C-alpha positions in Angstrom: 0.0 0.0 0.0 1.4 3.4 -1.0 1.8 5.7 2.0 -0.2 9.0 1.8 1.9 12.1 2.3 1.0 14.2 5.3 -1.2 17.2 4.6 0.6 20.2 6.2 -2.6 22.2 6.5 -4.4 19.4 8.3 -1.4 18.8 10.6 -1.3 22.5 11.6 -5.0 22.4 12.2 -4.5 19.5 14.5 -1.6 21.2 16.3 -3.6 24.4 16.9 -6.8 22.5 17.6 -8.7 24.3 14.8 -12.2 23.1 14.7 -13.6 21.7 11.4 -15.8 23.9 9.4 -19.5 23.7 10.1 -21.0 20.6 8.5 -17.6 18.9 8.3 -17.7 17.1 11.6 -17.3 13.3 11.6 -18.8 10.8 14.0 -18.8 11.5 17.7 -15.5 10.5 19.3 -14.9 8.6 22.5 -11.3 9.7 23.1 -9.8 13.1 23.9 -7.0 14.2 21.6 -4.9 15.6 24.5 -5.2 12.2 26.3 -4.2 10.4 23.1 -1.1 12.6 22.8 -0.2 12.2 26.5 -0.3 8.4 26.1 1.8 8.6 22.9 4.3 10.7 24.7 4.6 8.1 27.5 5.2 5.4 24.9 7.9 7.5 23.2 9.6 8.2 26.5 9.6 4.5 27.4 11.4 3.8 24.1 14.4 6.0 25.2 16.4 8.1 22.6 14.8 6.2 19.7 11.3 6.3 21.2 9.8 8.9 18.9 11.2 7.1 15.8 9.7 3.9 16.9 6.3 5.3 17.8 3.4 4.1 15.6 -0.3 4.5 15.5 -0.8 0.7 15.8 1.3 0.6 19.0 -0.6 3.5 20.5 -3.9 1.8 19.6 -2.8 -1.3 21.5 -1.9 0.9 24.4 -5.3 2.6 24.4 -7.2 -0.6 23.7 -8.8 0.5 20.5 -8.6 -0.5 16.9 -6.0 1.4 14.8 -8.8 2.7 12.5 -10.3 4.4 15.5 -7.1 6.4 16.1 -7.0 7.4 12.5 -10.1 9.5 13.1 -8.0 11.5 15.5 -4.5 11.5 13.9 -4.1 10.8 10.1 -0.7 9.0 10.5 2.6 8.5 12.3 4.2 11.8 11.2 1.3 13.8 12.4 1.3 11.9 15.7 5.0 12.6 16.1 4.4 16.3 15.5 1.7 16.4 18.2 4.0 14.6 20.7 6.9 17.0 20.0 4.7 20.1 20.3 3.1 18.8 23.5 6.6 18.3 25.0 7.6 21.9 24.1 4.3 23.2 25.5 4.9 21.4 28.8 8.4 22.8 29.4 9.0 24.8 32.5 9.8 28.4 31.5 11.5 30.6 34.0 10.5 34.3 33.9 13.9 36.1 33.7 12.6 39.4 32.5 15.0 42.2 33.5 17.8 39.8 34.5 21.3 40.0 33.0 21.6 38.4 29.6 24.0 35.6 30.7 21.5 34.6 33.4 18.6 34.6 30.9 20.5 32.5 28.3 21.6 30.1 31.1 18.0 29.6 32.0 17.1 28.8 28.3 20.0 26.3 28.2 19.0 24.6 31.4 15.3 24.4 30.4 16.3 22.6 27.2 18.7 20.3 29.0 15.8 19.3 31.3 13.7 18.7 28.1 16.2 16.3 26.7 16.5 14.5 30.0 12.8 14.1 30.4 12.3 13.1 26.8 15.5 11.5 25.5 14.1 11.4 21.9 13.8 15.2 21.8 17.6 15.5 21.0 16.9 13.6 17.8 14.1 15.8 16.5 15.1 17.5 13.3 15.6 21.2 14.0 15.3 21.9 10.3 11.7 20.7 10.3 9.9 22.7 12.9 6.4 21.5 13.8 5.1 25.1 14.0 2.6 24.3 16.7 1.5 26.4 19.7 4.0 24.7 22.0 7.0 25.3 19.7 5.9 28.8 18.9 5.7 29.7 22.6 9.1 28.1 23.2 10.6 30.1 20.4 9.1 33.4 21.6 10.3 32.7 25.2 13.8 31.9 24.0 14.1 34.8 21.6 13.0 37.2 24.5 16.0 36.0 26.5 18.2 37.6 23.9 16.7 41.1 24.3 19.6 42.6 26.2 22.3 40.9 24.2 20.6 42.0 21.0 20.6 45.6 22.1 24.2 45.5 23.4 25.6 43.8 20.4 23.2 45.5 17.9 22.0 42.1 16.6 19.5 42.1 13.8 16.7 39.5 13.8 18.6 37.1 11.6 21.6 37.1 14.0 19.4 36.8 17.0 17.9 33.7 15.5 21.4 32.4 14.7 22.6 33.0 18.3 19.7 31.1 19.7 20.3 28.2 17.2 23.9 28.1 18.3 22.9 27.8 21.9 20.3 25.1 21.3 22.7 23.1 19.1 25.3 23.0 21.9 22.6 21.9 24.4 21.5 19.2 21.9 25.0 18.0 21.4 25.6 17.7 25.1 22.4 15.7 25.5 23.4 13.3 22.8 26.8 12.7 24.4 25.2 12.2 27.8 22.8 9.6 26.3 25.7 7.7 24.8 27.7 7.6 28.0 27.7 4.3 29.8 30.3 5.1 32.5 30.6 2.9 35.5 28.4 3.4 38.5 31.4 3.0 40.8 34.3 5.0 39.4 36.7 4.1 42.1 36.3 0.4 41.5 36.5 0.8 37.8 39.8 2.6 38.0 41.2 0.3 40.7 40.6 -2.7 38.4 42.7 -1.1 35.7 45.4 0.6 37.7 47.9 -2.3 37.9 48.2 -2.6 34.1 48.1 1.2 33.5 50.9 1.7 35.9 53.0 -0.7 33.8 52.2 0.8 30.3 51.7 4.5 30.9 55.2 5.9 30.8 55.0 9.5 32.2 58.1 10.4 30.1 56.5 9.2 26.9 53.0 10.5 27.7 53.6 13.4 30.2 50.5 15.3 29.5 48.2 12.4 29.2 49.4 11.0 32.6 49.5 14.3 34.4 46.2 15.7 33.1 44.4 12.4 33.2 45.4 11.8 36.8 44.3 15.3 37.8 40.9 15.1 36.0 40.3 11.5 37.3 41.0 12.5 40.9 38.8 15.5 40.6 35.9 13.7 38.9 36.3 10.2 40.3 35.7 9.1 36.7 36.9 9.6 33.2 34.2 12.1 32.5 31.8 14.2 34.6 28.9 15.3 32.5 27.8 18.1 34.9 31.3 19.5 35.1 31.6 19.4 31.3 28.2 21.0 31.0 29.0 23.9 33.3 32.4 24.5 31.6 31.0 24.3 28.1 28.0 26.5 28.7 30.2 29.2 30.2 32.5 29.2 27.1 29.4 29.4 24.9 28.3 32.5 26.8 31.8 33.9 26.6 31.7 33.5 22.8 28.4 35.3 22.6 29.8 38.1 24.8 32.4 38.7 22.1 29.5 40.0 19.9 29.2 43.0 22.2 32.8 44.1 21.5 
């Protein structure tokens, strides 16, 4: 069977809950669309980083205890369902009111909010930023995040295109950090992990041949009790991102 391409106008109407024109209503429905999206979000979350890609109307129908054809009266297909899930996640994000605060604090809040999004919904880091869903949740997110750049835009004389580029840069860094964190499978007990490897490493790691690797690795390992501390890396990296944006002022 040939797949039917999604209808952008119908998808946007679903996202914005635009009611059908008079006389165009179908049969009475027994499910609530918001409830359907909430159950779909839970299914995607349970699937981890690949949860949204693996979401299907049939799987959701089984979860809801209805026939797939019943769900198709609410959502035309998988892509539309995915858009609804993404937009709902954006709408549910906690958004701190930082109006009047220094620009670095405001951008830090935006970064932290998006980091929390990726941790709550691991699949969100794999959503294509070049294909916005354009729903009310994403639009409110975009407005909120652009507002955080008000002071920086004034100080650096950023035009609207550069403001958008600065936000994109910030969000790309957050997304990259989330993807690395998802891929990390570090040991739960860093001390035991290093202790098991120490005897061999002491034999092969010659400090004269690898002076920097031995010295820096030992210092970082002692400070972090592991090969990598994602929270330390996050704080350091975010501060450097803000330093880079600060250069626009000069």
